[in-house]
C-alpha positions, 0 to 999 in steps of 0.5 A: 401256175402257168398262164398261157399267152400267145408268143406275141404277148410274151408267151407262157408265164410261169408264176411261183407264188401268190405274191409274184402273181399279185406283183405281176398283175399290179405292174400290168405284166399280166392282162386281166383276161389272161389271168381270168382264163387261167384262174378259171382253168385252175379252179375247174381242175381243182373242183373236178374231183368234187364234181365227179364225187357228186356225179358218181357216188349214189349217196352224194348224188341223192344229196345233191338232187335233194339240195337242188330241189329246194325252192327259195321262198324269199 
C-alpha cells in the first residue's frame, strides 16, 4: 500500500503489511487524514469491478434496481 503524502510531510510512504500500517499509525507517523484518503482510494479500486458488474450486466442491473426499490418499513 502506498500512502501519498506531500514532500514536506515526508513524501509517499510505502507500507508492506497491516502490522506495519498499524504500528506506523500508533506511532503517529501517519496522519489520520492521509490514512483515511488512502484507505478510501484502495476500497474504491477494490469495489470498482463490483460496481461495473451491477452497471453493465443486465440481470445484475435488474436485481440492483429491485433491491433499491425496497422501502424500509420500521
